[in-house]
C-alpha positions, 0 to 999 in steps of 0.5 A: 676426387677424380681429376677432370682428365680421368672424367673426360677419359671415362667418357671415351672408355680411356680408364685404368683396368687397375683402377676400375676393379671392384670386389664389393659393389657398394665400392663402385661410384656411379660414374654418370651421376655421383651426386655432390648434393651430398657433400653440399647438404650434409655438414660432415662432408668435406665441402662444409667449411665453404661459405654457403654462397660458394658451396653450390658451385660445388655442382660442378663435382657431378661425376658426368653431367657436368661433362655433358653440358660442357661438350653440348655447349662446346658442340654448339659453338662449333656449330655456330662457327661452321654456320650450322643450324643450333636449334635450342628449342629441340635440346630443351626437349632433349634435356628433358627427357634425360632428366626424366631418365635419371630422375627415375633411375633409382626405381629401374636400374635395379631390374638391369640385373636382377636376379644376377647373384642367384644365377651366379650360384650355378656359374660354370667357370670362376673369374677372379673379380681382380683379374686383368683378365676378367676385366678385359673379358667383362669389356666384351661381354657386356658389349656384346650383350648391349648390341642384343639389348639394343637389337631387340629394342629395335626388332620387337615392337613393344620394345620399340615403344620403349626406345623409340624416344631416343630416335625422336630428335630431328637433329643429331647432336650430343643432346640426342644422346640424353633421350633415354626412355624412363623405361629403358632400364627395365627392358634391359633385364634378362640380357646380361644375366647369362653372365652370371652363368659364365662367372662373370663377377656382377661387380665387373658387370656393373663397372663396365656397364657404366662406362659403356653408357658413358661411351655412347654420348660422344658418338651422337654428333654430326661434327666429327667425321670419319675416323679412318681405321678406328672405324673398322673396330670401334663404334663412331659418330659415323656409324651411329649416324647411320643408325640414327637415320630415318632413311630406308638403307639407315633403317635396323643398322649399326647397333654396336656401342663401343665395339663396332665389330658385332655388327660386322659379325652379325650382318647388320653394319652399314658404312656411312654414304658420302654424299647421301644426307641422312633424315634424322628422327622417327620415320613417321616423325610425331610433331610435339616437343613434349618429352612426356607425351613422347614417353608414352605415345607410341605404347598407343600405337601398339595398342591400336595396331594390335586391336586392328588385327583379324586374329589373335596371333596377328595381333600378338605379331603386331606386339612382339614382332618388329615395327614395320610388320604387317600381316603376310610380311616377314617378321620385321616387315617387307623393306620395299614397303617402307617409306623412302625418306629422303632429305630434305625433310621440314623438322618441326620447329615451333618458334617461340621468343628468347625470353622463353627459351631462357625460362625453359633453361632456368626451369630445367635447370631447377628440375635437374637440381631436384633430380640430384636431391632425389638421388642423393637423399631417397634412401631416407626420404619417406615415399611421399616426399620422393613421389612428390619431387618426382611429380614435381619434375615430370610436371616441369618437363612437361609444361615446358614441352606443352608451352613450346607446342603451344598446347592450350593447357600448358598455362593452367598447369604451368601456373598450377605447377608453380602454385603447388611449389610456393604452397610446399615452400611456405610449410616446409623449407627446400634448401638449407639456407634462408637466402635460397629459399627466398630466392626460389619462392620469389622466382616461382611466385613471380612464374605463377603469376606470369602464367595465371594471367596467360592462362585467364587471357587465354580463357577470357579469349577462348583461344584453344592454341598458346601463342607466345610473344 
C-alpha cells in the first residue's frame, strides 16, 4: 500500500522513476481510480478480517479520489477564510461531470492507445522499458502529445463539442478539474500512437498518461498565486487561469499540461495580466447546472452551424475549423469579431435551500460508490447489470442538475429514479451486508415519496418550474 505522502506527491509528478517503471501493462496501478471496492467485497482480500461496519471506511484507500475530495474541501475552507465566494451548487455540478467521466472510463480508456502494439512492431528505435532515459523521454513526449491533443480540442469545432464542458464552470476551483467529458478519452485517439513508431514502450506511455492526468488537478485554483521562476518551465495555476478565461486575450492560450515550454515554443503562451480580472466559463455561457445536458448540448450547436451554411465546403469547415470560424474568416476565426468578455459578468447561480444541497451531496456520494462498483466488477458483471448501473448514475447526475435548474420534469424523474432503485433492491442484494441494504432501501423509499409528493403538487398546480422551499 502506497503511503499518503507518495500519493500526494503523485499529484505533482513527484514520483520515483525507479518505482514507476513496468515491463507488463497489467502491473501498472490505476493511479487515479484504484478501487478498494475489490478489497471490501472480495473476502479473500486483506480487509476481510475487519468488522463489516468498519470495512467501508477503507474507502479512503482509493488512490487519488480521496485526495481530490480532501483538497477540494481544504480549498473551500481557504476561500471561506479569505472571504471569497464558495458556491456549493457549482461544485456539485462539477463533481457530477467527474463521476460521469469516471463511470464511463472502462468503455473509453482503451481508445487512447488503440492499435499501439501493432504500430510498435514498425518502430524505428528500441527503448528499454527499464531505462531511466526511456522514463524521462516518455515524460517529455507524452506531455508534448498532450499539448497537441489539447490544442486540437480548441481548434477543431467537433472536438470542442467534447472539450467545452471542461471550460463550462464559471468558478476556477479544484472542482473545475473534474469537468471532463465522457467522450474526452475517445478524442485522444491518434495523438499518442506516433510514440509507438518511435519505439516508446506502451507501459511507459501508460504510466505517464496517468501522472500527466493527475498533475492537471492542482493547477485549477485561484488560491495559489504566481510561483516565480517555476513559471518559466512548468504549467502553474497562473498559466491555467489564463487558459480558462473567456476574456478575448485569454482565448486559445496555454495548452500545456505539465510543461509550459511547449506554449512558449509554439507561440500559444500568454502571461496572466496583473490587475485584469479573468472571467471564467464559456464565451456564450449556458445557463444550466445539468451536467448530463452539458455533455451533449454543443453537438447540437455544431450541427446547427453546419446546416446553416450555404455550401457543403462551408458546412465541413463549420465542423472541422475553429469554434469561432465564420465564412470568410481565417481557420480559427477573426479575433476582432469575438465578443469582448470582461469582468464583472453575472454568474448563473440558482438558489436552493441548505437541505437540498445536503441531499445532492448524498446522492452524488452514492453515485460515486456505484461508479466504483462498476470499476471493480465490470469484468464479471453481465452486460445488462453494468448498463443498469450506468443508467442509474446518469439519472442521478441528471436529476440533481435538473432540480438545481428548477426544471419542471425533475421531480418526476427523481421519484422514478428512486422507485427503480427500490424495485431493484427488493429483488436483488446491492451490498454484501443486510444492514447496508436496509439503510439504502429506507433512504430511497423516503426520497421516492418526497419527490412524488412534489411531482403531484406540480402536476395539480400546473406549474412549469420547480420551486424549492
